[in-house]
Structures are given as C-alpha cells and as structure tokens.
N, C-alpha and C positions, 0 to 999 in steps of 0.2 A: 484767071479772072482779070478782066481789063477794066480799069476805071481811069477817069481823067486826073485823079489825084494819086500820085505815086508815093506811097508811104513806106519808108524803111524803118522797121522797129529799132529802137535804141536800147541796147542791153543795159541792165541796172548798173553794171560796173562802169559804164560811161557817164552815168548820171549822179551816182552817189559815191561818197568817199570810200576808198578801200578799207577793209577791216571794220566797217561800220558796226557789225554785229559780233565782233571778236569776243569770245567768252560766253555768248548767248546760246540757248538751246531752244529749238522749235519742234513741236509735235504736230504732225499733219495727218489727218484722216483723208483718205482718197489721194494720198501723195504719190502713188505709184504711176499715175498717168494724168494727162490733160492739164487743165489750168493749175491744179494744185502741185503737180510736178514742176511746172514752170516757176511758180512762186518759190517752191522749195529750192530749186536750183539757184535762183537769184539770191536768196537769203544765204545759201551756202557759199556762193562766190564772194559774198561780203563778210565771210568769217564765221557764220553761224553753224553749229552742229545740228543735225536733224534726226528725228525718228519718224518714219513714215508707216502708216497703218493701212491695212487692206485685208481682204479675205483670201486672196489668192497668193499663197506663200511664194510660189516659184516666180511669178511676175514681180512680186514685191522685192524679192531678193535681187533679181536682175536690175530693177530700177535703182535700188540702194547702191549696188555696185557701180552702176553707170554714173550716178550722181557723185559718188565719192571720187571716181576717176576723173570726171570732167571738171570738178570744182576744187579738188585738193583738200576738201574738208571731210568730215566724218558723217556717214549716214547709216543709221541702224534700221533694219527692217523688222517690224514687230507685227506679225499676223494677228488679226483680231476682227471681230464683227461688232460694229458700233451699235447694233440693235441689242446687244447683251451687255448690261452694265458690268457684270463680273469680269468679262473679257477686257473691258476698258480699264477697269481697276488694275488688271494684270499688265496691260500695256503701259500704264503709268508707272507701275512698280519696276518694270524692266527698263524703262527709259531713265528713271531716277537712279537705278542701280548702275547704269552705264555712264550717265553724264552728271549725276548729282543734283539735277534740278530741271525745271521746265519754266522758261521765260515766256514763250509765245505758243499759241495754239491756233491752228487753222482747222476749222470744221468744214470739211469739203466732201465727205463721202456722200454720194448721191445715186439715186436710181430713177428710172423713167420708163414709162410705157406710152406708146403712141396709140391712143384709142379714143373713140367718141364716148360720151357718157353712157349710151345704151350698150356699148360693147366693152365697157370697163367693169370687170368683176370687183366685188368688194375686197377680195383677197389681193388683187393687183393694186387697188387703191391703198389698202392698208400696208402693203409691202413698201411702196414708195414713201409713204408718210413715216413708216418706222425707220427706214434708212436715213431719210433727209432730216426729219424733225426730231423724232425720238433719238436718233443717232447723235444729233447735235446736243440735245439735252444730256445724254449719257456721257458724251465726251466732256462737256463743261463740268458736269457733276463730279466726274472722276478726277479731273485735273485741277479743280477749283482751289484746293488747299495749296498746291504747289505754285499756282499762278498768283495767288494772294501773297505768298512769301516773296515772290519775285517782283511784286507790283507790276505784273505783266499785262499782256494784251491778247484778246481774242479777235480772230478774224473769221467771219462766216461767209461762205460762198452762197449768195442768194441768186436771183435771176430777175429778169424784167417781165416774165410771163404773166404775173398776177396784177400788173398795173393797168392792163387794158383787157385782159381775158383773151386767151389763145385757144382755139379749137383743138381738141384731142390732147389737151394738156391739163386736165382737171387735177390729177393727183400731184404732180410736181408744183403746179401753181399754188394749190392749197398749202402744201408743205413749205414752200419758200416764203409764202406770206407769213406763216407761223414763225419761221426763222427770223424774219425781220423784227417781229414783235418780241420774240424771245431775247434777241440781242439787246433791245431797249431795256428790258427788265434786268438783264445781266449788268448793263451799264449803270442802272440806277442802284441796284443792290450791292454791287461790288465796287462802285466808284469810291466810296469812303475808304476802301482798302488800297486805293491807287491802281485799280484794275480798269482797263478800258475794253470796250467791246464795240466793234463796227462790222458792217457788211460791205462786200463788193457785190454788185448786181450786174454781171456781164450781159451784154447784148449778144450780137452775132460775133463770135470769136472763131476765126479760121483755124482749121486743123484740129478741131475738137469733135468728139462724138456727137455733142448736141447740135453743132452746125451741120454735120453730115445727116443727121436725122430730120432736122427741121427745114432745111433749105432744099427745094427740089433741084435735082441735077440740072445744071445749065441755067439755074435761076439766080445765081449769085449777083449778077449785075442789076437785075430788077430789084432785089432786096436792098442792095447798097444805095440805090437811087432814093430810098426813103430815109437814109441816114444823113443827118446834116453835114457831116464831113465827107460824105460820098465814099466811104470806105468802111469795111468791116474791121474789127479789132484783131489783134494778134495776142498770143499768149504772153509775149514780152510786155505788151501794154498793161495787162492785168498784173504781171509780176512786178512791174515798176510801181503800180498803185499799191500793191501789197507791201512792198518795201517801205514806201512812204508812210503807210498807216502804222507800221511797226516801229518806225524811227522816232527819235525825239522831236523831229520837226512837227509831228502830229500829236505831241503829248497833251494837247488840249482838246483833241477830237475824240468823242465817245458818243455812242448811241446814234451813229450816222449810217446812212446807206449811200454808198458811192455808186451811182449809175454810170455804166460805161458803154 
C-alpha cells in the first residue's frame, strides 16, 4: 500500500511508562487474534496479566503461549463461548482462581457475514447479534461483581459501520450499535461503584480480518483517500488507545465512543 503519508506505528512501551499495569489482571474475549490480541499484548508489555477467551482451544493456547513469550508476562487461555452465560461464569471462575481478581475486561468477540439484506438469513443475522451483542452482555454480567470490587474498567470493541450505513453489513452494524448503547447503560449503572465503560470504534485497520473482507483487493489507496490523515490504522494504534482508556489518565472518561 502506498500513500503520501508514511506512518510508523509507535508501540505502547514507547508511549507509556513501564510497569504501568503491574499487578493488574485483564480478561479479553476475542483475545486470540486481531485487534484484541494487539491490545492484550500492549497491556501485558506494561505489566498486566491476561486471560484470553475464545471458542477454538488450540488457537487460543497458541496465542496465550506466544503472548507470554513475547511480553514476559502471564497469559491464561480459557476456552469459552460468549453466547453461553454459564460458560462465561466458568471463564470468570478459572480466571479468578488463577489470578485472584479481574481489573479490566475487553469485550471483543465478534462475528460477521458479508451478505445483502435479501441474502441474509435470519439465522445468520441472529448468530452475529448473539456473538457481538449478547456475548458482550454475557461477559459483562459474568464479570460484573469482580470488576466492581476492583473499581475496574470495561472496553468494548465497536465499529464505524452503523454511523452511516454500510451495504452487506446489516447484522454487525445492528449489533455494534447495540454495544454502543449498552456501554452507556453500563457506565451509568456501574459508575457509582467506580466502574468505567467505554468503546473503541475502529475504522480501517490494516492486517485484520475485517479489512481483508471489506476492502477490495488493490483498493487500499482509494479507501485511504477518504480518510483525513490519508492512511489506514494499525493494530498498534488501537492498542495505544486501549492502554490510554485503561490508564489513570482516563479515569474521568466513561460512556464514550472513541472513533479511530
């Protein structure tokens, strides 16, 4: 991809002080790959311990091992399906048994189908909404008591799809819009307990499954021309935004959606 603006991603370890999250524990759904893997890695490099959640145990175990190796911190792989509340309760139980607490939670498990409305079955629509929106609710509900004890923070991975309407993206657009609103309710209801809840809504992020699906092959430059900075984002950009939202520098921010 060629653009007039050459951007070099700056790792979180060069932006934030070392050991910023020493003694903290983060639970991440969808942490085995993509954007959530990147945020988890950044948090671990700054001292945080992590538990990552996903349905594919083999890939999850490989991701946890790689994260531990690369960061020098601890990462626990906890297989689970966010659509099933009982599984998420078990995920929380195993995480607390391992680390003793949960300070931070990233709700990032997501599904997607590229289909026009006429070609999108109700089953496909329901599946995406269950993974994205119901999965977020189940994760919050299962972790709520631990996060309240820690006066912790929720971070939800939203999207920009629903702000203008994107063809062939009805299911994820509807689900992500629901997540934005759910985050606001969490912020209001749990704010008195010292709990914060925010969203990051990534646009075009290179090296992700979403970018590979939504951008036509060879069309990257055309898409970037519509972006004010004339460049797509990187996973490192989202990771740095996530680190900021979990840090004390953002301890007054809640109920916000950070568009990137």
